[in-house]
C-alpha positions, 0 to 999 in steps of 0.5 A: 786907141785901136781895138782888135777883136778875133774870132774863129777859134775852136777845135779842128781835127788834123787835117781840117780848115779853120778860118780866123777873122779879126775886125779892127775898130781904128778910127784913121785909115784902116789900108796904112796898117800892117796886119798880121796874126801870130801865134804861141803855144804853150810853153813857147814864145810867141810867133809870127804867122803871116802878116799882109802889108798895107800894099798887099805884100804877104809873108808866111813862116815857113810852118804854115806857107802853102797851108794859110792864106791872110787876107784883108777887107780894107772897106769892113776893116777885117784881117782873115786867116784861112788855115787848111791842112791843120796840124796837131802843132797849129794848136795855140792862141792866135793873135791879131795883131795891127801896126803903123808907125812902130806901134803894135796893138794886139787882141785879147786870142782866139785857141785853135786846138787841133786834135782826133 
């Protein structure tokens, strides 16, 4: 069973930065998993923010390209999301996701609020 624990959320002013981290408890090879960040704003569906595949390839939602960067540390079994130039529309609960073989696991989520 995969356990994911997010950290790093909080309140930040528009234009500010936050770094989210996700620690994975994965018994088999962490590096075979695709790791991603999703978010869900009030009244909206959960959406993909960024994903990093096992080979290091990344994909981003158009709304965060150029502002967010996803990275992974296979030795530490962590995935991070550096968020810069945050906007009010980035306010949401952010969830860490791990997927392999079509099976996905989710963290409990961390709140990010962008407000002045």
